[in-house]
N, CA, C and O of each residue as an XYZ file, in Angstrom:
296
protein
N      15.764      6.365     39.834
C      15.889      5.628     41.073
C      14.947      4.430     41.000
O      13.786      4.569     40.614
N      15.449      3.260     41.369
C      14.633      2.048     41.267
C      13.635      1.967     42.413
O      13.735      2.687     43.406
N      12.679      1.078     42.247
C      11.641      0.885     43.262
C      12.255      0.403     44.575
O      11.805      0.788     45.654
N      13.281     -0.436     44.480
C      13.932     -0.932     45.690
C      14.531      0.174     46.528
O      14.415      0.159     47.754
N      15.176      1.143     45.877
C      15.754      2.256     46.614
C      14.677      3.141     47.213
O      14.835      3.643     48.326
N      13.596      3.335     46.498
C      12.507      4.155     47.036
C      11.909      3.502     48.281
O      11.643      4.173     49.278
N      11.701      2.187     48.210
C      11.151      1.490     49.366
C      12.154      1.437     50.517
O      11.758      1.422     51.682
N      13.440      1.408     50.200
C      14.457      1.465     51.245
C      14.396      2.804     51.979
O      14.545      2.847     53.200
N      14.183      3.878     51.255
C      14.057      5.202     51.873
C      12.830      5.253     52.781
O      12.878      5.840     53.862
N      11.734      4.639     52.343
C      10.535      4.568     53.178
C      10.824      3.750     54.433
O      10.384      4.111     55.525
N      11.562      2.650     54.281
C      11.923      1.818     55.429
C      12.764      2.601     56.428
O      12.560      2.481     57.636
N      13.699      3.395     55.940
C      14.523      4.224     56.821
C      13.637      5.245     57.547
O      13.840      5.512     58.731
N      12.663      5.809     56.842
C      11.724      6.729     57.483
C      10.914      6.037     58.569
O      10.677      6.610     59.632
N      10.491      4.807     58.305
C       9.740      4.043     59.301
C      10.608      3.767     60.530
O      10.148      3.901     61.663
N      11.857      3.384     60.300
C      12.758      3.126     61.428
C      13.005      4.399     62.237
O      13.086      4.349     63.464
N      13.124      5.524     61.561
C      13.302      6.793     62.267
C      12.062      7.134     63.089
O      12.172      7.632     64.209
N      10.895      6.868     62.534
C       9.642      7.127     63.244
C       9.542      6.267     64.494
O       9.227      6.769     65.573
N       9.807      4.978     64.354
C       9.734      4.073     65.506
C      10.843      4.366     66.515
O      10.629      4.265     67.723
N      12.018      4.724     66.023
C      13.106      5.083     66.933
C      12.776      6.319     67.752
O      13.103      6.392     68.936
N      12.130      7.284     67.125
C      11.713      8.481     67.851
C      10.684      8.188     68.922
O      10.735      8.753     70.014
N       9.751      7.304     68.608
C       8.737      6.936     69.601
C       9.383      6.196     70.769
O       9.082      6.477     71.929
N      10.269      5.251     70.461
C      10.925      4.503     71.535
C      11.801      5.412     72.389
O      11.815      5.285     73.613
N      12.535      6.333     71.751
C      13.377      7.254     72.501
C      12.536      8.101     73.454
O      12.896      8.281     74.617
N      11.419      8.615     72.955
C      10.567      9.472     73.784
C       9.926      8.681     74.915
O       9.830      9.174     76.039
N       9.485      7.457     74.629
C       8.845      6.653     75.671
C       9.839      6.295     76.772
O       9.502      6.365     77.954
N      11.052      5.915     76.402
C      12.051      5.596     77.425
C      12.477      6.834     78.196
O      12.740      6.753     79.395
N      12.549      7.974     77.528
C      12.905      9.215     78.218
C      11.834      9.578     79.243
O      12.151      9.979     80.363
N      10.576      9.437     78.860
C       9.494      9.761     79.795
C       9.442      8.773     80.944
O       9.116      9.145     82.072
N       9.761      7.520     80.669
C       9.763      6.536     81.750
C      10.862      6.862     82.760
O      10.657      6.761     83.969
N      12.034      7.254     82.248
C      13.133      7.624     83.126
C      12.783      8.871     83.924
O      13.073      8.960     85.117
N      12.156      9.832     83.253
C      11.764     11.073     83.923
C      10.643     10.821     84.937
O      10.546     11.524     85.943
N       9.805      9.829     84.676
C       8.680      9.541     85.565
C       9.089      9.026     86.923
O       8.307      9.102     87.871
N      10.288      8.508     87.040
C      10.754      8.012     88.334
C      10.984      9.149     89.317
O      10.951      8.940     90.530
N      11.216     10.354     88.799
C      11.480     11.483     89.693
C      10.202     12.242     90.077
O      10.258     13.192     90.858
N       9.060     11.828     89.533
C       7.790     12.480     89.877
C       7.319     11.948     91.228
O       7.343     10.743     91.478
N       6.900     12.846     92.075
C       6.394     12.447     93.391
C       5.120     11.610     93.213
O       4.323     11.887     92.317
N       4.923     10.596     94.054
C       3.766      9.710     93.891
C       2.412     10.429     93.949
O       1.459      9.983     93.310
N       2.311     11.510     94.688
C       1.039     12.212     94.821
C       0.823     13.323     93.806
O      -0.225     13.969     93.821
N       1.767     13.556     92.944
C       1.678     14.649     91.973
C       0.888     14.188     90.746
O       1.466     13.724     89.763
N      -0.409     14.319     90.814
C      -1.280     13.844     89.742
C      -1.162     14.688     88.480
O      -1.288     14.164     87.373
N      -0.925     15.975     88.631
C      -0.810     16.851     87.458
C       0.421     16.492     86.629
O       0.357     16.469     85.400
N       1.537     16.212     87.295
C       2.753     15.846     86.558
C       2.591     14.495     85.882
O       3.069     14.300     84.765
N       1.925     13.566     86.543
C       1.672     12.255     85.939
C       0.755     12.361     84.735
O       0.970     11.687     83.727
N      -0.259     13.197     84.832
C      -1.171     13.381     83.706
C      -0.466     14.069     82.536
O      -0.710     13.725     81.379
N       0.398     15.031     82.825
C       1.149     15.698     81.756
C       2.086     14.722     81.064
O       2.251     14.768     79.845
N       2.697     13.844     81.838
C       3.577     12.841     81.255
C       2.779     11.885     80.356
O       3.217     11.564     79.251
N       1.638     11.444     80.817
C       0.791     10.574     80.005
C       0.352     11.262     78.721
O       0.312     10.636     77.662
N       0.025     12.543     78.811
C      -0.396     13.287     77.623
C       0.725     13.387     76.593
O       0.483     13.253     75.394
N       1.955     13.622     77.064
C       3.089     13.703     76.134
C       3.325     12.373     75.427
O       3.563     12.343     74.220
N       3.260     11.284     76.169
C       3.476      9.967     75.569
C       2.374      9.651     74.563
O       2.664      9.172     73.467
N       1.137      9.906     74.908
C       0.029      9.634     73.987
C       0.102     10.502     72.736
O      -0.226     10.041     71.642
N       0.525     11.741     72.885
C       0.672     12.619     71.725
C       1.710     12.067     70.752
O       1.488     12.057     69.541
N       2.825     11.616     71.276
C       3.865     11.068     70.412
C       3.403      9.779     69.756
O       3.648      9.575     68.568
N       2.741      8.905     70.500
C       2.290      7.633     69.939
C       1.258      7.853     68.843
O       1.357      7.235     67.783
N       0.284      8.704     69.065
C      -0.747      8.915     68.055
C      -0.224      9.697     66.856
O      -0.660      9.459     65.729
N       0.697     10.620     67.077
C       1.275     11.306     65.918
C       2.141     10.349     65.107
O       2.213     10.471     63.884
N       2.801      9.396     65.769
C       3.567      8.377     65.041
C       2.633      7.455     64.266
O       2.982      7.001     63.176
N       1.464      7.174     64.805
C       0.498      6.346     64.078
C       0.048      7.055     62.804
O      -0.081      6.426     61.753
N      -0.185      8.341     62.894
C      -0.557      9.108     61.697
C       0.604      9.138     60.710
O       0.394      9.031     59.501
N       1.823      9.281     61.214
C       2.991      9.227     60.349
C       3.129      7.873     59.666
O       3.515      7.807     58.499
N       2.819      6.799     60.374
C       2.843      5.465     59.776
C       1.805      5.317     58.680
O       2.062      4.679     57.658
N       0.638      5.899     58.885
C      -0.390      5.863     57.842
C       0.060      6.639     56.610
O      -0.203      6.220     55.483
N       0.723      7.748     56.814
C       1.245      8.508     55.677
C       2.336      7.734     54.943
O       2.426      7.793     53.716
N       3.166      7.008     55.696
C       4.168      6.166     55.041
C       3.506      5.052     54.235
O       4.005      4.678     53.174
N       2.394      4.523     54.725
C       1.659      3.503     53.980
C       1.142      4.068     52.667
O       1.223      3.405     51.633
N       0.621      5.264     52.696
C       0.163      5.901     51.459
C       1.326      6.149     50.502
O       1.181      5.996     49.289
N       2.472      6.528     51.044
C       3.654      6.742     50.214
C       4.095      5.444     49.538
O       4.446      5.447     48.358
N       4.076      4.340     50.281
C       4.443      3.052     49.696
C       3.464      2.664     48.604
O       3.873      2.206     47.538
N       2.176      2.843     48.857
C       1.174      2.506     47.840
C       1.393      3.352     46.585
O       1.283      2.850     45.466
N       1.698      4.614     46.770
C       1.940      5.494     45.604
C       3.183      5.046     44.845
O       3.185      5.029     43.615
N       4.243      4.682     45.573
C       5.476      4.247     44.913
C       5.307      2.935     44.152
O       5.865      2.761     43.069
N       4.539      2.019     44.723
C       4.407      0.684     44.122
C       3.411      0.699     42.966
O       3.681      0.113     41.918
N       2.286      1.347     43.134
C       1.212      1.212     42.159
C       1.126      2.326     41.133
O       0.406      2.182     40.145
N       1.825      3.423     41.328
C       1.765      4.505     40.349
C       3.094      4.749     39.675
O       3.201      5.631     38.824
């Protein structure tokens, strides 16, 4: 398999990662409209879910960076 195909697979993984984050963020935003304004616990739980997905995606992006470096330089 050539380097171009390997990097294309990494690119597809990156797009899947970003697509998952965007899907989850839009889903939570849509769900947040039904939360009562005074319900602080539900708002905090929603914020926690969004932050968990964003930070786990950041770690996934760092792992993809390591994968690209391994593919290109080794």
